C-alpha positions in Angstrom: 110.0 7.1 -75.6 112.0 4.9 -77.2 109.5 3.3 -80.6 110.8 -0.5 -81.5 111.4 -1.8 -85.4 110.7 -5.2 -84.8 108.5 -7.4 -85.9 106.2 -9.1 -83.2 106.2 -11.7 -85.5 109.4 -13.3 -85.0 109.7 -16.8 -84.7 111.5 -19.2 -82.6 112.3 -22.9 -83.7 114.0 -25.2 -81.8 115.9 -27.9 -83.2 117.0 -31.2 -82.0 119.6 -34.0 -83.4 118.9 -37.7 -81.8 121.9 -39.1 -82.4 121.5 -41.9 -85.0 122.5 -44.7 -81.8 119.9 -43.4 -79.8 117.1 -43.8 -83.2 118.8 -47.4 -83.2 118.8 -48.9 -79.8 115.2 -48.6 -80.2 115.8 -51.3 -82.9 116.6 -54.9 -82.2 117.5 -57.5 -85.5 117.4 -61.0 -84.4 118.1 -64.2 -87.4 116.0 -66.7 -85.9 116.1 -70.4 -86.9 112.4 -72.1 -88.9 113.0 -75.4 -90.0 109.9 -77.1 -92.5 109.7 -73.6 -95.0 109.9 -75.8 -98.4 108.9 -73.4 -101.4 109.0 -69.0 -102.0 105.1 -69.9 -100.6 106.3 -71.5 -97.2 108.7 -67.9 -96.5 105.4 -65.7 -97.5 103.9 -67.9 -95.4 106.1 -66.7 -92.0 106.9 -63.5 -93.5 102.4 -62.7 -93.1 102.7 -64.1 -89.4 105.2 -62.2 -88.3 103.9 -58.9 -90.4 100.2 -59.6 -87.9 102.1 -58.1 -85.2 102.8 -55.1 -83.6 106.7 -53.2 -83.6 107.5 -55.7 -86.2 109.4 -53.9 -89.5 111.4 -55.6 -91.4 110.8 -59.4 -92.2 113.2 -61.7 -94.7 112.4 -65.5 -94.8 115.1 -68.0 -96.7 113.6 -71.3 -97.0 116.9 -71.9 -98.5 118.8 -70.4 -95.2 115.5 -72.0 -93.3 116.3 -68.4 -91.6 114.4 -65.6 -91.0 115.7 -62.3 -89.9 113.3 -59.4 -88.3 113.8 -56.4 -87.1 111.6 -55.8 -84.3 110.7 -52.4 -82.2 111.2 -52.7 -77.8 108.9 -54.5 -76.0 107.7 -57.2 -78.7 108.6 -60.7 -77.3 110.5 -63.7 -78.5 107.8 -65.3 -77.1 105.1 -63.9 -79.9 107.7 -63.9 -82.5 107.8 -67.5 -81.9 104.3 -68.3 -81.1 103.3 -66.1 -85.1 105.9 -68.7 -86.5 104.5 -71.5 -84.6 100.5 -70.6 -85.6 101.5 -70.6 -89.6 102.9 -74.1 -89.7 106.6 -74.2 -89.2 108.6 -74.9 -86.0 111.4 -72.1 -85.0 114.7 -74.3 -83.3 115.7 -73.2 -79.7 
């Protein structure tokens, strides 16, 4: 009869490598033209309104350039983003 010295607690570890393209494909960066921002407080108002949306990961409003840069996950609609900005009191330029 043969006996094994193999440890019964051997474990298998599976490593899954996800290509960067796959991770980035789920995110979208947009620059939105917004009018009505005139100061840093306006920037904060827009950023706060967008932070209240799910799946908005990065927001940077710039009142001098009249833009808002956002990074969104798939599933966030332009309508939702525009509505949040407009509800904060600013206009989205189409």
